[in-house]
C-alpha positions as CSV (number, residue, x, y, z in Angstrom):
1,M,136.8,143.8,19.6
2,G,135.6,146.9,17.9
3,I,133.2,147.2,15.0
4,A,135.9,147.2,12.5
5,E,137.2,143.9,13.6
6,Y,133.7,142.4,13.6
7,L,133.4,143.7,10.0
8,N,136.9,142.3,9.1
9,I,135.9,138.8,10.5
10,I,132.6,138.9,8.4
11,Q,134.4,140.0,5.3
12,Q,137.0,137.0,5.7
13,L,134.1,134.6,6.3
14,A,132.2,135.8,3.0
15,G,134.1,133.3,1.1
16,G,133.3,130.5,3.2
17,M,129.6,131.8,3.1
18,L,129.3,131.4,-0.7
19,A,130.7,127.8,-0.5
20,T,128.3,126.9,2.2
21,L,125.7,128.3,0.0
22,V,127.0,126.5,-3.4
23,I,126.9,123.2,-1.5
24,F,123.6,123.6,0.0
25,V,121.9,124.8,-3.4
26,L,123.6,122.1,-5.6
27,T,123.1,119.4,-2.9
28,L,119.2,120.0,-3.1
29,L,119.4,120.4,-6.9
30,F,120.6,117.0,-7.3
31,S,119.2,115.1,-4.2
32,M,115.5,115.9,-4.6
33,P,115.1,114.5,-8.0
34,L,117.4,111.6,-7.4
35,G,115.4,110.9,-4.1
36,L,112.2,110.6,-6.2
37,L,113.7,108.2,-8.6
38,V,115.0,106.2,-5.5
39,S,111.6,106.1,-4.0
40,F,110.1,104.8,-7.4
41,A,112.6,102.0,-7.2
42,R,111.6,101.4,-3.6
43,M,108.1,100.9,-4.7
44,S,108.9,98.8,-7.5
45,K,106.6,95.8,-8.0
46,W,108.6,94.1,-10.6
47,A,109.2,90.4,-9.9
48,P,111.0,88.6,-12.6
49,F,110.8,85.4,-11.4
50,A,107.2,85.2,-10.6
51,F,106.5,82.9,-13.6
52,L,108.4,80.2,-11.9
53,L,105.6,79.8,-9.3
54,P,104.0,76.3,-9.6
55,E,100.3,76.3,-10.0
56,N,99.9,74.4,-6.7
57,K,98.7,76.9,-4.2
58,F,100.4,75.1,-1.2
59,E,103.7,75.0,-3.1
60,A,103.3,78.7,-4.2
61,K,102.9,79.8,-0.7
62,V,106.1,78.1,0.3
63,L,108.1,79.3,-2.7
64,N,106.7,82.6,-3.1
65,K,108.7,84.4,-0.5
66,W,111.9,83.4,-1.9
67,I,111.2,83.5,-5.6
68,G,107.7,85.0,-6.7
69,N,108.0,88.0,-4.1
70,F,111.7,88.6,-5.1
71,K,111.8,92.4,-6.6
72,P,115.4,93.0,-7.5
73,I,115.0,97.0,-8.2
74,Q,113.0,97.3,-4.9
75,F,115.7,95.2,-3.0
76,L,118.6,97.4,-4.5
77,A,116.8,100.4,-3.4
78,R,116.3,99.1,0.2
79,V,120.0,98.4,0.2
80,Y,120.8,101.6,-0.8
81,I,118.6,103.6,1.5
82,S,119.9,101.5,4.4
83,I,123.4,101.8,3.8
84,L,123.2,105.6,3.2
85,R,120.7,106.2,6.4
86,G,122.5,103.6,8.7
87,T,126.1,105.0,8.0
88,P,127.6,108.5,9.1
89,L,127.7,111.0,6.4
90,M,131.4,111.8,7.3
91,L,132.2,108.2,6.6
92,Q,130.3,108.4,3.5
93,L,132.2,111.6,2.1
94,L,135.5,109.8,3.0
95,V,134.3,106.8,1.0
96,V,133.3,108.8,-2.1
97,Y,136.7,110.9,-2.1
98,F,139.2,107.9,-1.5
99,A,137.4,105.0,-3.2
100,P,138.4,105.9,-6.8
101,Y,142.3,105.8,-5.6
102,Y,142.0,102.7,-3.4
103,I,139.6,100.5,-5.4
104,F,140.6,101.6,-9.0
105,G,143.9,103.2,-8.7
106,I,142.8,106.5,-10.1
107,T,144.6,109.6,-8.8
108,L,142.5,112.5,-8.7
109,S,143.2,116.2,-8.5
110,K,142.5,118.5,-5.4
111,S,139.7,119.9,-7.3
112,Y,137.8,116.6,-7.1
113,R,137.3,117.6,-3.5
114,F,134.4,119.9,-4.2
115,L,132.8,117.0,-6.4
116,A,133.1,114.6,-4.0
117,V,131.7,116.8,-1.2
118,L,128.8,117.2,-3.8
119,I,128.3,113.6,-4.6
120,G,128.4,112.5,-0.8
121,F,125.8,115.1,0.1
122,S,123.5,114.3,-3.0
123,V,123.5,110.4,-2.5
124,N,123.5,110.9,1.3
125,Y,120.2,113.1,1.3
126,A,118.8,111.3,-1.6
127,A,118.1,108.5,0.5
128,Y,116.3,110.6,3.1
129,F,114.2,112.2,0.6
130,A,113.2,108.9,-0.9
131,E,111.8,107.5,2.2
132,I,109.9,111.0,2.6
133,Y,108.6,110.9,-0.9
134,R,107.4,107.3,-0.5
135,S,105.5,107.9,2.6
136,G,103.5,110.8,0.9
137,I,102.6,108.8,-2.3
138,E,101.6,105.6,-0.3
139,S,99.4,108.0,2.1
140,I,97.2,108.6,-1.1
141,P,94.0,106.9,-0.9
142,V,93.3,104.2,-3.4
143,G,90.4,106.0,-4.5
144,Q,92.4,108.8,-5.8
145,Y,93.8,106.4,-8.5
146,E,90.3,104.7,-9.1
147,A,88.8,108.2,-9.7
148,A,91.8,109.1,-12.3
149,S,91.2,105.8,-14.0
150,V,87.5,106.6,-14.5
151,L,88.4,110.1,-16.0
152,G,90.7,108.2,-18.5
153,Y,94.1,109.4,-17.0
154,N,97.0,107.0,-17.6
155,K,99.8,106.5,-15.1
156,Q,101.9,109.5,-15.7
157,Q,99.0,111.8,-15.9
158,T,97.5,110.3,-12.6
159,F,101.0,110.8,-10.8
160,F,101.9,114.3,-11.9
161,K,98.3,115.8,-12.0
162,I,96.7,114.2,-9.1
163,V,99.1,112.2,-6.9
164,F,102.2,114.6,-6.9
165,P,100.4,117.7,-5.9
166,Q,98.9,116.2,-2.8
167,M,102.2,114.3,-2.0
168,V,104.1,117.6,-2.2
169,K,101.6,119.1,0.4
170,R,101.8,116.2,2.7
171,I,105.6,116.0,2.8
172,L,106.5,119.8,3.1
173,P,107.2,119.5,7.0
174,P,109.5,116.5,7.0
175,V,111.4,117.9,3.8
176,T,111.6,121.3,5.7
177,N,113.2,119.4,8.6
178,E,115.8,117.5,6.1
179,I,116.5,121.0,4.4
180,I,117.2,122.8,7.8
181,T,119.5,119.8,8.6
182,L,121.4,120.3,5.5
183,V,122.3,123.8,6.2
184,K,124.0,122.6,9.4
185,D,125.5,119.5,7.7
186,T,127.5,121.6,5.2
187,A,130.2,121.9,7.9
188,M,130.8,118.4,7.3
189,A,132.7,119.2,4.2
190,F,135.8,119.9,6.5
191,V,136.6,116.1,6.5
192,L,137.8,116.5,2.9
193,N,139.6,119.6,3.7
194,Y,137.1,121.8,1.8
195,T,137.0,125.3,2.9
196,E,133.3,126.1,3.6
197,M,132.3,128.7,6.3
198,F,132.8,126.6,9.5
199,T,136.2,125.5,8.4
200,L,137.3,129.0,7.8
201,A,135.7,130.3,10.7
202,K,137.9,127.9,12.7
203,Q,140.8,129.0,10.9
204,I,140.3,132.6,11.8
205,A,139.6,131.7,15.4
206,A,143.0,129.8,15.5
207,A,144.7,132.7,13.8
208,K,143.2,135.5,16.0
209,T,142.9,133.4,19.1
210,T,139.2,134.6,19.8
211,I,135.9,132.5,19.6
212,M,134.1,135.3,17.8
213,P,134.6,133.8,14.3
214,L,132.7,130.8,15.4
215,F,130.1,132.6,17.0
216,I,129.5,134.9,13.9
217,A,129.4,131.6,11.8
218,G,126.7,130.3,14.2
219,V,124.7,133.5,13.9
220,F,124.9,133.0,10.0
221,Y,123.5,129.3,10.3
222,F,120.7,130.7,12.5
223,I,119.5,133.4,10.2
224,F,120.1,130.8,7.2
225,N,117.9,128.4,8.9
226,G,115.4,131.1,9.8
227,I,114.9,132.1,6.2
228,V,114.6,128.6,5.2
229,A,111.7,127.8,7.7
230,Y,110.2,131.0,6.7
231,L,110.0,130.3,3.0
232,M,108.9,126.8,3.7
233,E,106.3,128.0,5.9
234,R,105.0,130.2,3.0
235,V,105.0,127.6,0.7
236,E,103.0,125.4,3.1
237,R,100.5,127.9,3.5
238,S,100.1,128.8,-0.1
239,L,99.1,124.8,-0.4
240,S,96.6,125.0,2.5
241,Y,93.6,125.0,-0.1
242,Y,90.9,124.5,2.4
243,R,92.0,126.9,5.3
């Protein structure tokens, strides 16, 4: 194969590359804020049935596990995270795409495929980001909260001015891993017959009976991940205040 043939393959893959980038950017745009909300729900201390606990301490210990300690918001967040992390992304994409028809009888157009891909990726990665955020928030020493209280900060000010900056610094490595995984997982969109770069590469490879389109796609993923890793490393270094 000559240079002209390689350039022709790259030109054909350009549309797929753009589709991959769109999935990547929009998934991060929606999953990261959603993950933060889920992490708050995961840490919720609201126990609506605590008032039912009897005054007798012995009886309270027996019932506390089943009534007083039941936190519905935290429970729902746990179920959400458990299901999304415990089932394959491919299956989740299929459920998002076919559920409206089989559950509600709604017939959707082909344009729904992209929306289904976006919803599937966003809710999946939000579950992973939620646990990463939770680990970062809970790693902040209690003394930080006490100091903020002494300074007169309310809960919102404490979180956004003290806790959040430290959390971001601590969670950057695992977040970087998830972002790099997302770059590669965009190829999963093929299960809904959505044409992103890897799907397009397979089609071109079958048409031209050559493996080169797949190799070029692999090079793109490698370069893309290299850029992501470099940018995240720069951000991590910029947050290393005491080095």
